[in-house]
KOLZARO-779783 format. One record per residue: residue number from 1; residue in one letter; x, y, z of N, C-alpha, C in turn. Coordinates in steps of 0.1 Angstrom, whole numbers, padded with zeros to 4 digits. Layout:
REM KOLZARO-779783
BASE_pos_code_n.east_n.north_n.up_ca.east_ca.north_ca.up_c.east_c.north_c.up
BASE_NUM_a_X_Y_Z_X_Y_Z_X_Y_Z
...
***
This chain:
REM KOLZARO-779783
BASE_pos_code_n.east_n.north_n.up_ca.east_ca.north_ca.up_c.east_c.north_c.up
BASE_1_m_-0095_-0011_0145_-0082_-0013_0139_-0076_0001_0135
BASE_2_t_-0063_0002_0138_-0057_0015_0135_-0052_0014_0120
BASE_3_r_-0049_0026_0115_-0044_0027_0101_-0032_0018_0099
BASE_4_a_-0023_0018_0109_-0011_0010_0108_-0014_-0005_0107
BASE_5_e_-0023_-0009_0115_-0027_-0023_0115_-0033_-0027_0102
BASE_6_v_-0041_-0018_0096_-0047_-0021_0083_-0037_-0022_0073
BASE_7_r_-0027_-0014_0073_-0015_-0015_0064_-0008_-0028_0065
BASE_8_r_-0005_-0032_0077_0002_-0044_0080_-0006_-0056_0075
BASE_9_e_-0019_-0056_0077_-0027_-0067_0073_-0028_-0067_0058
BASE_10_f_-0029_-0056_0052_-0030_-0055_0037_-0017_-0061_0031
BASE_11_v_-0005_-0058_0036_0007_-0063_0031_0008_-0078_0033
BASE_12_r_0003_-0083_0045_0003_-0097_0047_-0006_-0105_0037
BASE_13_i_-0017_-0099_0034_-0026_-0106_0025_-0020_-0106_0011
BASE_14_q_-0015_-0094_0007_-0009_-0093_-0007_0003_-0103_-0008
BASE_15_q_0011_-0105_0002_0022_-0114_0001_0017_-0129_0001
BASE_16_q_0007_-0131_0008_0001_-0145_0009_-0005_-0149_-0005
BASE_17_l_-0011_-0139_-0012_-0018_-0142_-0024_-0008_-0141_-0036
BASE_18_h_0004_-0135_-0034_0013_-0133_-0045_0007_-0127_-0057
BASE_19_t_0001_-0115_-0055_-0006_-0109_-0066_-0002_-0094_-0067
BASE_20_t_-0004_-0088_-0078_-0002_-0073_-0079_-0015_-0066_-0075
BASE_21_v_-0012_-0055_-0067_-0023_-0047_-0062_-0020_-0032_-0065
BASE_22_i_-0031_-0025_-0069_-0029_-0011_-0071_-0037_-0004_-0060
BASE_23_i_-0030_0005_-0053_-0036_0013_-0042_-0035_0028_-0046
BASE_24_v_-0046_0035_-0044_-0046_0049_-0046_-0047_0056_-0033
BASE_25_t_-0037_0065_-0030_-0037_0072_-0017_-0031_0086_-0019
BASE_26_h_-0035_0095_-0010_-0029_0108_-0010_-0018_0109_0001
BASE_27_d_-0015_0099_0008_-0006_0098_0019_0007_0093_0014
BASE_28_m_0017_0101_0012_0030_0097_0006_0037_0086_0016
BASE_29_a_0036_0088_0029_0043_0078_0038_0036_0065_0036
BASE_30_e_0023_0065_0035_0016_0052_0033_0020_0045_0020
BASE_31_a_0021_0053_0009_0025_0048_-0004_0039_0041_-0003
BASE_32_f_0048_0047_0004_0062_0042_0005_0062_0029_0014
BASE_33_v_0053_0029_0024_0052_0017_0033_0046_0005_0025
BASE_34_l_0036_0008_0017_0029_-0003_0011_0035_-0008_-0002
BASE_35_g_0042_0001_-0009_0046_-0002_-0023_0060_-0004_-0025
BASE_36_r_0063_-0013_-0035_0077_-0014_-0039_0080_-0004_-0050
BASE_37_r_0069_-0001_-0057_0070_0009_-0068_0059_0020_-0065
BASE_38_v_0063_0033_-0067_0054_0043_-0064_0053_0052_-0077
BASE_39_c_0041_0056_-0081_0039_0065_-0092_0032_0077_-0087
BASE_40_v_0038_0089_-0090_0032_0101_-0086_0026_0108_-0099
BASE_41_i_0013_0111_-0098_0006_0117_-0109_0002_0131_-0105
BASE_42_d_0006_0141_-0112_0003_0155_-0109_-0006_0161_-0120
BASE_43_g_-0017_0166_-0116_-0025_0172_-0126_-0039_0167_-0127
***
C-alpha cells in the first residue's frame, strides 16, 4: 500500500465510524489532507 492509499483508507474508516481521531504527523501536506482542523505545536 502506498502512503496515499493508506490516507484514503484512513479517511474512509473515520467517516464510516463518525468519530474524532487525533493524528500526529510531521508532514504538513498529510495533515491538511487528513484533517479538517490542524494544530501546529512548536517547541
